[in-house]
DRENMI-781377 format. One record per residue: z, x, y of N, C-alpha, C in turn. Coordinates in steps of 0.1 Angstrom, whole numbers, plus 2048, in hexadecimal, padded with zeros to 3 digits. Layout:
BEGIN
ZXYZXYZXY ...
This chain:
BEGIN
D8669EAB3D8F6A4AAAD946B1AB0 DA16B4AB0DA66C0AB5DA56CBAAB DA36D7AAFDA26E3AA6DAF6E8AA3 DB36EAA97DBF6EFA93DBE6FEA92 DC9705A96DC9714A94DD4717A8A DD071EA7FDD9722A75DD8731A75 DE4738A77DE4746A77DE474CA69 DE1758A68DE175FA5BDEF760A56 DF975FA5FE07760A5AE0B754A52 E03749A52E0773EA4AE0273FA3C DFB74AA39DF674DA2BDFE759A26 DFF759A19E06764A12DFB76CA0A DFE779A08DF4781A01DFC7889F6 DF67879EADFC78D9DEDF27969D7 DF67A29D6DED7AC9CFDF07AD9C0 DE67AD9B8DE87AF9AADE47BE9A6 DE77C299ADE57D0996DD67D3994 DCE7C9993DC07CC990DB77CC99D DBC7CE9A9DB57D09B5DB17C39BB DB87B89B8DB57AB9BEDC17A79C6 DBE7A09D1DC879B9DADC678C9DB DD07849D8DCF7759D9DD47719E6 DCD7689ECDD07619F9DD67549F6 DE37529F9DEA7459F6DEE73EA02 DED731A02DF1729A0EE00727A0D E0671FA16E1471CA17E19715A0A E1170EA04E147079F7E1270F9EB E0F71C9EDE0D7269E2E007239DA DF671C9E0DEA71A9D9DE17269DC DD972A9D2DD07359D4DC47309DB DC27369E7DB77329F0DAB73B9EE DAE7479EBDA37519EADA875D9E2 D9E7659DDDA27719D6D9977C9DD DA07879E1D997929E7D9979E9DE D8D7A49DCD8B7AF9D3D8C7BC9DB D967C49D9D987D19E1D8D7DB9DD D877DA9D2D7D7E49CED707E19D5 D6C7D59D8D607D19DED617CC9EC D6D7C89F0D6F7C29FDD6A7B49FE D677AD9F3D627A09F3D6D7969F1 D6B78A9F7D7477F9F6D6E7739EF D7476D9E5D707619DED797569E2 D7474C9E9D7C7419EDD7D7379E2 D897329E0D8C7289D5D8E71A9DB D927199E8D9470C9EED8E70C9FC D8C700A01D856FFA0ED8F703A19 D8A70BA22D91710A2ED87710A3A D8C70DA45D8370DA51D7D71BA53 D7071BA57D69728A59D70732A62 D7672DA6CD7D736A75D8973DA6E D90735A66D9B73AA5ED97744A54 D8B741A4DD8674AA43D83758A4A D7C758A55D79764A5CD8676CA60 D90765A64D9C76BA68DA3772A5C DA476AA51DAA770A45DA277BA3F D9577AA3FD8D785A39D8E791A42 D8F790A4FD9179CA58D9E7A2A55 DA979AA54DB679FA51DB77A6A44 DB07A1A3ADB07A7A2DDA97B5A2D D9E7B5A34D977C2A36D9F7CDA3D DA77C8A47DAF7D2A4EDBB7D7A46 DC17CEA3EDCE7D1A37DCB7D6A29 DC07D2A23DBC7D6A15DAE7DBA16 DAB7E6A1CD9D7EBA1DD977EDA0F D8A7EBA0ED837EDA02D847FC9FE D867FE9F2D8880C9EDD7A8129EA D7881E9EFD6B8259ECD6C82A9DE D608299D7D6082E9C9D6183D9C9 D698429C0D6B8519BFD618579B6 
């Protein structure tokens, strides 16, 4: 079986006002929800482990967890 490479650019990221960022695929299905307050990701759908790591790294770089004031 050949390994498929899916880039982060094939996903869309939508921020809500309550500190959550939704990760959507090309079909606009919610794949994961990232919490900016904690830096945690809750996966809603199955994604390859390598893609999960890549997306989680991207989220951490572009939406760093906020320090509590």
